[in-house]
C-alpha positions as CSV (number, residue, x, y, z in Angstrom):
1,M,132.8,146.2,77.8
2,E,136.2,148.3,79.1
3,T,135.8,150.3,82.0
4,S,136.3,153.6,79.5
5,E,133.0,152.3,77.5
6,K,131.2,151.3,80.9
7,I,132.4,155.8,81.9
8,E,131.1,157.0,78.7
9,I,128.0,155.2,79.2
10,F,127.5,156.3,82.4
11,N,128.9,159.8,81.5
12,N,126.1,160.5,79.1
13,F,123.5,159.6,81.5
14,C,124.7,162.1,83.6
15,E,124.6,164.7,81.1
16,V,121.2,163.7,80.2
17,I,119.9,164.1,83.8
18,S,122.0,167.7,84.2
19,F,119.9,168.7,81.5
20,L,116.5,167.7,83.2
21,D,117.7,168.8,86.1
22,N,118.8,172.3,84.8
23,N,115.3,172.7,83.2
24,S,113.5,171.9,86.4
25,W,114.5,175.0,88.3
26,S,113.5,177.0,85.7
27,Y,111.6,180.4,86.7
28,S,108.6,179.5,84.9
29,N,108.1,176.0,86.8
30,K,105.3,175.5,89.0
31,I,105.9,171.7,90.8
32,C,105.0,170.5,93.9
33,S,105.8,172.8,96.6
34,W,106.9,175.5,94.3
35,D,103.4,177.0,94.2
36,F,103.7,177.0,97.8
37,I,107.1,179.2,97.9
38,E,106.0,181.9,95.2
39,N,103.0,182.6,97.7
40,L,104.7,183.4,100.9
41,D,104.6,186.6,101.9
42,E,107.8,188.3,102.2
43,T,106.6,191.4,104.2
44,A,106.4,188.2,107.0
45,P,110.0,187.8,108.9
46,A,112.2,185.8,106.8
47,H,112.5,183.2,109.8
48,R,109.1,183.2,109.8
49,N,109.0,181.6,106.0
50,I,111.8,179.5,106.8
51,L,110.0,177.6,110.0
52,L,106.7,177.5,108.1
53,H,108.3,175.4,105.2
54,W,110.5,173.4,107.4
55,L,107.1,172.8,109.9
56,V,105.3,171.3,106.5
57,Y,108.6,169.0,105.7
58,I,108.0,167.8,108.8
59,Q,104.7,166.0,107.9
60,D,106.3,164.7,104.4
61,R,105.5,161.5,105.2
62,L,103.1,158.8,103.5
63,K,101.4,161.9,101.4
64,K,101.5,162.9,97.7
65,A,103.4,166.3,97.3
66,K,100.3,167.7,95.6
67,T,98.2,167.2,98.7
68,L,101.0,168.3,101.2
69,W,101.7,171.0,99.9
70,E,98.2,172.7,99.1
71,G,96.9,171.2,102.7
72,A,99.1,172.1,105.1
73,P,100.5,175.2,104.9
74,P,96.9,176.6,105.9
75,N,96.7,175.1,109.4
76,V,100.5,176.1,110.1
77,N,100.5,179.4,109.7
78,I,97.5,179.4,112.0
79,L,99.8,177.7,114.7
80,L,102.3,180.3,113.7
81,D,100.1,183.2,114.1
82,L,99.6,181.8,117.7
83,Y,103.1,181.1,118.3
84,F,104.5,184.3,117.7
85,K,102.2,186.3,120.1
86,D,104.2,187.8,122.4
87,E,102.4,185.5,125.9
88,I,103.7,182.6,124.2
89,K,106.9,182.5,126.3
90,S,107.4,178.9,127.8
91,T,107.2,174.9,127.0
92,K,103.9,174.9,128.7
93,H,102.7,177.5,127.1
94,V,103.5,175.7,123.8
95,E,102.2,172.5,124.8
96,E,98.7,174.2,125.5
97,L,98.9,175.8,122.3
98,Y,99.8,172.7,120.5
99,N,98.3,168.9,121.2
100,C,101.0,166.8,119.8
101,E,99.0,164.2,121.1
102,N,95.8,164.7,119.2
103,G,97.1,167.1,116.4
104,Y,95.0,169.9,117.8
105,I,95.7,173.8,117.6
106,Y,94.1,175.6,120.6
107,E,93.5,179.2,121.0
108,N,92.5,180.0,124.9
109,S,91.5,176.1,125.0
110,E,89.3,176.5,121.9
111,P,90.6,173.9,119.1
112,K,91.4,176.4,115.9
113,A,92.6,173.9,113.5
114,K,94.2,169.9,113.8
115,F,96.9,168.8,112.2
116,K,96.7,164.9,110.4
117,Y,100.2,164.3,111.0
118,L,101.7,160.6,112.3
119,P,102.1,161.0,115.7
120,S,106.0,160.9,115.7
121,D,105.6,164.2,113.7
122,N,103.3,166.2,116.0
123,K,105.7,165.4,118.5
124,A,108.5,166.5,116.6
125,V,106.4,169.5,115.7
126,L,106.1,170.1,119.6
127,K,109.8,169.7,119.9
128,T,110.7,172.5,117.4
129,L,108.6,174.9,118.7
130,Q,109.8,174.6,122.6
131,I,113.9,174.7,121.3
132,L,113.5,177.4,119.4
133,L,111.7,179.7,122.3
134,N,115.1,179.5,123.2
135,Y,116.4,181.0,119.9
136,D,113.9,184.3,119.9
137,K,111.7,181.6,118.0
138,N,114.0,182.2,114.9
139,I,115.1,178.5,113.6
140,I,117.8,180.6,111.2
141,K,119.3,182.1,114.5
142,Y,119.0,178.8,116.2
143,L,121.2,177.6,113.0
144,K,123.6,180.1,113.0
145,E,124.5,180.1,116.8
146,N,124.5,176.3,116.9
147,Y,126.8,176.3,113.6
148,D,129.2,178.8,114.9
149,N,129.3,177.0,117.8
150,W,129.8,173.5,115.9
151,E,133.3,172.1,118.2
152,R,130.9,172.5,121.3
153,L,128.0,170.8,120.0
154,S,129.7,168.1,118.3
155,K,130.9,166.5,121.5
156,E,127.8,164.9,122.1
157,Y,128.1,163.0,118.9
158,K,131.0,161.6,117.8
159,F,131.2,161.4,113.9
160,E,133.3,159.3,112.1
161,C,134.9,161.7,110.4
162,V,134.8,165.2,110.2
163,P,131.7,166.6,108.6
164,N,131.3,168.4,105.9
165,T,129.0,171.8,106.3
166,A,126.2,170.4,104.6
167,T,126.2,167.3,107.1
168,K,126.3,169.7,109.8
169,V,123.0,172.2,108.6
170,A,121.2,168.6,108.4
171,Y,122.2,167.4,111.5
172,L,121.5,170.8,113.1
173,L,117.7,170.2,111.9
174,Y,117.4,166.8,112.9
175,R,118.8,168.1,116.2
176,L,116.4,170.4,116.1
177,S,113.1,168.2,115.3
178,F,114.0,164.5,115.7
179,H,116.4,164.2,117.8
180,K,115.4,162.1,121.0
181,N,118.0,162.3,123.3
182,E,119.3,158.9,123.0
183,K,122.9,158.5,123.7
184,I,123.9,157.0,120.1
185,L,122.7,159.2,117.6
186,V,121.2,156.8,114.9
187,K,123.1,157.5,111.3
188,G,119.8,157.4,109.9
189,F,119.3,161.2,110.2
190,L,122.1,160.9,107.2
191,W,119.4,160.0,104.8
192,N,116.6,161.7,106.3
193,K,114.5,162.5,103.1
194,R,112.6,165.9,104.7
195,I,116.1,167.1,106.0
196,W,117.7,167.0,103.0
197,A,114.7,168.2,100.8
198,A,114.7,171.4,102.8
199,I,118.1,172.1,102.4
200,R,117.9,171.3,98.4
201,D,114.8,174.2,98.6
202,Y,116.9,176.6,100.6
203,I,119.6,176.9,98.0
204,R,118.4,176.1,94.8
205,W,115.1,177.7,95.0
206,D,115.9,181.6,94.4
207,K,112.9,182.7,96.3
208,L,113.6,180.7,99.5
209,N,117.3,181.7,99.2
210,R,116.6,184.9,98.9
211,I,114.5,184.6,102.4
212,F,116.9,182.5,104.1
213,S,119.9,185.2,103.4
214,E,117.9,188.1,104.6
215,G,116.9,186.3,107.6
216,L,120.5,185.9,108.3
217,N,121.6,189.3,107.0
218,D,119.1,190.4,109.8
219,L,121.4,188.9,112.0
220,I,124.9,189.7,111.3
221,S,124.2,193.3,110.5
222,P,126.7,195.5,109.2
223,Y,128.1,192.5,107.6
224,R,125.9,191.2,105.2
225,V,126.0,187.9,102.3
226,K,124.8,188.0,99.4
227,N,123.7,184.0,99.5
228,W,123.5,182.1,103.0
229,I,125.3,179.2,101.7
230,T,128.3,181.4,102.0
231,Y,128.3,182.0,105.5
232,F,128.1,178.2,106.5
233,N,130.1,177.5,103.6
234,I,128.0,174.9,102.0
235,D,129.1,173.1,98.6
236,I,126.1,171.8,96.6
237,N,128.2,168.7,95.8
238,D,127.8,167.5,99.2
239,L,123.9,167.5,99.5
240,E,122.2,164.2,99.9
241,L,119.8,163.1,97.8
242,P,116.3,163.2,99.3
243,G,114.8,160.1,97.9
244,D,111.3,158.8,97.7
245,M,109.4,155.5,95.9
246,W,110.2,157.6,92.4
247,N,113.7,157.6,93.2
248,D,113.7,153.7,93.7
249,M,111.7,153.3,90.7
250,F,113.9,154.8,88.9
251,A,116.8,153.5,90.8
252,E,115.6,149.9,89.6
253,K,116.0,150.7,86.0
254,F,119.8,152.3,85.7
255,F,121.6,152.3,89.2
256,V,121.0,148.4,90.0
257,K,122.8,147.7,86.3
258,F,125.2,150.8,87.1
259,S,126.2,149.0,90.6
260,N,127.1,145.4,89.4
261,D,129.0,147.1,86.0
262,F,130.9,149.3,88.2
263,K,131.7,146.8,91.3
264,T,135.2,146.8,90.8
265,L,135.8,150.4,90.6
266,I,133.7,150.8,93.5
267,L,135.4,148.7,95.4
268,D,139.3,149.7,94.6
269,G,140.3,151.2,97.6
270,D,139.8,151.3,101.3
271,L,136.2,151.9,101.2
272,N,134.4,148.2,101.7
273,L,130.5,148.3,99.3
274,E,128.4,146.2,101.9
275,T,129.8,148.4,104.9
276,L,129.0,151.6,102.7
277,L,125.4,150.6,101.5
278,K,124.2,149.0,104.7
279,R,121.4,150.6,106.5
280,H,118.9,149.7,109.2
281,I,120.4,145.8,107.8
282,R,117.9,143.6,109.9
283,K,120.4,140.5,109.2
284,E,124.1,140.2,108.1
285,I,124.1,140.4,104.0
286,K,127.1,138.9,101.9
287,L,128.8,141.0,99.0
288,K,127.0,139.8,95.7
289,N,124.7,141.0,92.9
290,L,122.6,143.9,93.4
291,T,119.0,143.5,92.8
292,S,115.5,145.4,92.7
293,D,114.8,143.5,95.6
294,D,117.7,145.1,97.6
295,F,116.2,148.1,97.3
296,S,112.3,147.5,98.1
297,K,114.3,146.1,101.8
298,S,116.1,149.1,102.2
299,N,119.2,147.3,102.3
300,Y,120.9,149.5,99.9
301,P,119.0,153.1,100.2
302,Y,119.3,155.1,96.6
303,S,120.6,158.0,97.7
304,K,123.6,156.2,99.3
305,L,124.3,154.1,96.0
306,I,124.4,158.0,94.1
307,R,126.9,159.2,96.4
308,I,129.1,156.4,96.4
309,F,128.7,156.4,92.7
310,Y,129.9,160.3,92.8
311,K,132.8,159.3,95.3
312,R,134.3,156.4,93.4
313,I,133.2,156.8,89.6
314,I,132.7,160.3,88.9
315,L,135.5,162.2,91.0
316,S,138.0,159.5,90.1
317,A,137.2,159.9,86.3
318,K,137.3,163.6,86.6
319,K,140.8,163.2,88.1
320,R,141.5,160.7,84.7
321,D,139.9,163.8,82.4
322,E,137.2,161.0,81.5
323,F,134.2,162.6,83.1
324,K,133.0,166.1,81.6
325,G,130.3,167.1,82.9
326,N,128.7,169.1,86.1
327,F,126.9,166.5,87.7
328,F,126.0,166.3,91.6
329,P,123.7,163.8,93.6
330,I,121.2,166.2,94.2
331,Q,120.3,166.6,90.8
332,M,118.9,162.9,90.8
333,D,116.0,164.1,92.2
334,L,114.3,164.9,89.4
335,S,113.6,161.4,89.0
336,F,111.1,162.2,91.4
337,N,109.1,163.7,88.6
338,F,110.4,161.7,85.7
339,A,109.8,158.5,87.0
340,S,106.0,159.2,88.0
341,I,105.5,160.5,84.3
342,N,107.8,158.0,82.2
343,C,108.1,154.8,84.7
344,A,105.0,154.7,85.8
345,Q,103.2,154.3,82.3
346,N,104.8,151.1,82.3
347,N,103.7,151.5,78.4
348,E,106.1,149.9,75.8
349,E,105.0,152.4,73.5
350,F,106.1,155.0,75.4
351,C,109.3,153.8,76.7
352,K,110.2,153.2,73.0
353,K,109.2,156.6,71.1
354,I,108.7,158.9,74.1
355,C,111.3,158.0,76.5
356,V,114.6,159.8,76.6
357,F,116.4,156.8,78.1
358,G,114.2,154.7,75.4
359,I,115.2,153.3,71.4
360,S,114.8,156.6,70.0
361,G,116.6,158.7,72.5
362,G,113.5,161.2,72.6
363,K,115.5,163.4,69.7
364,N,111.8,162.8,67.8
365,L,110.7,165.2,70.5
366,C,112.8,167.3,69.4
367,I,110.6,169.9,67.2
368,S,110.3,173.3,68.9
369,R,114.1,174.7,68.3
370,N,114.9,177.7,69.8
371,S,111.6,178.2,71.7
372,V,110.3,176.2,74.1
373,C,111.8,172.5,75.0
374,P,109.4,169.8,74.4
375,I,111.7,167.3,76.2
376,G,111.3,168.7,79.8
377,F,108.0,169.2,79.7
378,I,107.2,166.1,78.2
379,S,109.3,164.2,80.4
380,C,108.9,165.6,83.8
381,G,106.3,168.6,83.0
382,Y,109.1,171.1,82.8
383,I,108.6,174.4,80.9
384,S,112.2,175.9,79.7
385,N,113.7,177.4,76.8
386,C,115.7,175.2,74.3
387,I,119.1,175.9,74.9
388,K,121.5,178.0,72.7
389,D,123.2,176.1,69.9
390,F,121.3,172.7,71.0
391,E,123.0,171.0,67.9
392,K,126.2,170.8,69.7
393,N,124.7,171.3,73.2
394,C,121.5,169.0,73.9
395,P,122.3,165.9,74.7
396,I,118.6,164.8,73.8
397,F,119.6,166.1,70.2
398,Q,123.2,163.9,70.5
399,M,120.7,160.9,71.6
400,K,123.0,160.4,74.7
401,G,120.4,158.6,76.3
402,K,119.5,156.2,74.0
403,N,119.3,152.8,74.8
404,L,120.1,153.5,78.4
405,C,117.1,152.0,80.1
406,Q,117.0,147.7,79.3
407,K,113.7,147.3,79.4
408,Y,112.8,147.6,75.9
409,K,116.7,148.1,74.3
410,T,117.1,146.6,71.3
């Protein structure tokens, strides 16, 4: 297969992904953390709401999304009600308020609630609350002041290259909650799922974006910005994919094959595939064809793979005017919902007749034209309207995803 044909196939794949991702951020969707976000009390200080959101994300490990976002916020609210009292002024006060060894929240030495965090996450919560004492307990102020003083701050860790602004914000969140004061910073923070998921929400979820922006405007008054990312100069293309088990399942079906198809193009330049894809590898590996086993061993994190495709394949194809879409890496997070609904079925008839990447390309589902789109709902649980001039603009109607999944390809 010629390179141009491979790029066209990948282009079609990205068009379908972008279509589904746009559906995912429709105003009417209530998925995962979104009910929590919609119910945030906007009469509360903006920085408190952002801190509430971040403390919930700290415990986003080994939990189902529904369990996390329904179960954690009430206890975090109890903790913050006590934390924001005037008498909590020192690190010792915070330790008396929150015992990171057993996860209990105390008021006047009496237990009020208990976090079901992992031990390391209990410590991350304590560390976060203690550091924020130096910033009037304001997480937005912490991010702003350290971003403004990046040159001084960056001396504590030597980056291999000048980090983009999204990476700077990611590092600041890592430093706030997870940094263990090691002399050499573990580069794993670049692929920390919880950090990138939080930043994604602050940018892409309208209500959180508005709250964050209001909190920032309180600090820079009389100047004002409409969107906080303007102040931080963040490019959404720089956000990394959070990554989870559903992302990995999706990767096994598509990106293992794409990686090997495009290996020559990926290696065409000064970057080395083996170096780029390594993460916490226990032993040296030789460059070889990727398999699903490589993902399960965490040798090739899915988020890194997407970044490499974006830098090596998509950007170079755009320069040659071969890639027409508006794809960016964070859009692949729709696989969180897509894979859990589609791939988890492991049903041949479902894959053939329903999946947008199957034999039918999903076109047979396109029946509610010019009203609610059934594709987004069936594929990912999203509710959105059919796009305008769907015959020309809908990649599902044009069957661009047809047969891209290799499992039941005809």
